[in-house]
Structure formats: C-alpha cells, structure tokens
C-alpha positions, -999 to +999 in steps of 0.1 A: +787-433+311+813-451+324+842-445+291+862-479+296+848-515+290+845-543+306+879-568+302+872-602+307+897-612+337+878-579+356+865-576+387+829-556+387+807-541+418+769-535+414+748-511+428+711-510+424+681-496+438+650-496+437+626-468+439+588-465+435+586-454+395+624-463+383+653-486+403+686-475+392+723-493+383+756-485+393+786-504+379+819-506+387+854-515+375+872-528+407+904-519+394+901-493+377+876-478+389+851-471+354+816-465+358+787-473+342+753-463+352+714-473+345+676-468+353+649-485+349+613-486+350+604-501+384+576-532+378+552-525+402+538-562+405+572-578+408+597-553+415+626-578+402+616-579+369+629-546+359+657-546+378+667-574+360+657-556+322+675-527+335+708-546+345+707-567+311+708-537+296+738-522+315+759-551+315+752-552+273+764-515+273+797-521+295+797-559+280+808-574+308+788-605+317+771-619+346+796-638+363+822-606+366+795-586+387+820-598+422+797-581+447+765-566+443+741-544+472+707-538+470+685-512+482+655-498+479+623-474+495+593-492+485+590-494+523+589-471+536+570-454+500+541-486+517+540-464+550+542-427+531+512-437+506+495-458+531+488-487+507+499-515+525+476-551+534+448-542+557+466-548+590+447-557+626+467-551+656+462-578+683+478-562+717+480-569+755+446-556+769+441-522+781+471-509+749+443-504+727+446-467+723+490-462+724+490-458+684+464-434+696+481-408+718+516-414+702+532-399+732+569-410+719+561-392+687+554-357+696+584-339+687+577-311+714+564-330+741+551-292+760+528-285+728+495-300+740+480-283+703+510-306+684+486-318+655+488-358+655+495-380+627+474-404+616+480-439+632+491-462+607+466-487+623+429-475+626+415-482+659+381-505+652+414-529+634+431-534+672+416-561+688+424-571+725+436-602+739+440-609+782+470-611+791+507-597+810+536-604+818+557-586+846+584-570+839+605-602+856+593-625+830+563-640+856+532-643+846+508-619+861+476-628+835+475-663+813+473-654+779+435-661+773+439-687+748+397-694+737+399-651+738+422-652+713+414-677+691+377-653+693+399-624+685+416-640+657+388-650+644+373-619+644+397-600+622+399-624+595+357-619+596+368-580+591+387-582+562+418-587+573+450-593+552+478-585+578+481-594+614+505-579+639+510-589+673+526-568+701+518-580+739+532-559+766+569-564+769+590-588+792+626-585+798+630-624+802+606-649+815+610-670+849+631-696+833+669-698+844+693-705+830+734-707+839+733-671+835+705-664+849+669-651+837+666-659+795+641-648+773+619-678+762+593-681+739+563-698+757+536-667+753+544-667+722+542-700+711+507-704+723+504-673+710+516-692+675+495-713+687+459-701+688+468-685+648+474-719+646+435-720+643+432-690+622+459-689+592+439-665+570+437-641+599+475-645+608+485-631+572 
C-alpha cells in the first residue's frame, strides 16, 4: 500500500482491470504520486459487482472519496478470455454465397504460407453454423446480384431454429456503393438496411 493518505483537496487517478479471476486496482495521487493498490475477486455473472466491492475497499483504505477521483481508466481481458476459452454464445454466421469455407481455409492465419501441413486452429464458428445468402456487390459498389430477401429470412429462421444465441452478418465487402456525393462515390447502407429489415422479422435469431 502507499504511505500517504488522501487529502480533502487531492486529485486522484484510478485504474482497474477486470480479469477472469481477479480485478486489480491502482489509485494514484496526481499531486504527490502516492499509490494504493487493491485486488478483488471478479464476479463473472456481473463484473460490476466485483469492481464496486474492490473499489469501495480501496477507497476506504486510502481514505479517499469517490468525488475526489478525477480520472478513471478501465481495461479488461474478459473478451479475449471468451474467445480463447470458447465459452461465448452459440454464434451463427451469415455470409455471401460461395464464402462459407473462409473460416476453415484460414489463409490469412497461416504464419508460414509455404507450409502446407501447418496445423490450423478450429474456427471460432463451425461450418454447420454458417449459412449463405445470395447477393453480390462489386468493388465499385454496384449491385451484381441483388440480395435475396426471402432467402435471407429463411436463413435467419434456420439459425433461430438451430439454437442460435448470437448472429454475425459478414457479407462480401465493397469499397462504396453506386451513389455519389460531391466528393465522389461514398459508402452507403442499402444492403445492410435490407439485411436488417430481413433480420427484424426474426429478432431471436438476431441475438
């Protein structure tokens, strides 16, 4: 613990990091540099509970009021842990027809492109949880194949019926659409809006 106590007019900085097991705290006096540290158990059901419990204990030890804390910085590894441990929601992927196998191919994840026997990581979303929809936009933003709205609704319904808890929609990207502004072609929302309209018919599938 630090050696000095919080004063009434002092300015304090707070940093806390929520980890999978513990939440760590650092409280620093901006004027004197005095530092207090603390640690509390992370509460997975609601991480805020562990934060408030640990913060309260640290402020009590340092004799600092929350109103004296002028800056707070928050970090967490919970998102990274979720991916590494594969404990997230049952997620389905909707993508452009013909691109269902991109996660299996993992061309961009091969750290040695010349090693054809490289072991690949299991994809975050297995192939049987990936559905395709008919649509295609070209690099210049023009519509090559219009989005099949009825087919998209059917795909979303299939995701819902298969137990989807979350949904990722990743269609083939385009640089811009065919609409123009004073500055030339610009990105636009026609396709995402149509996808959203279709997803609105199946809110449970949309996560």
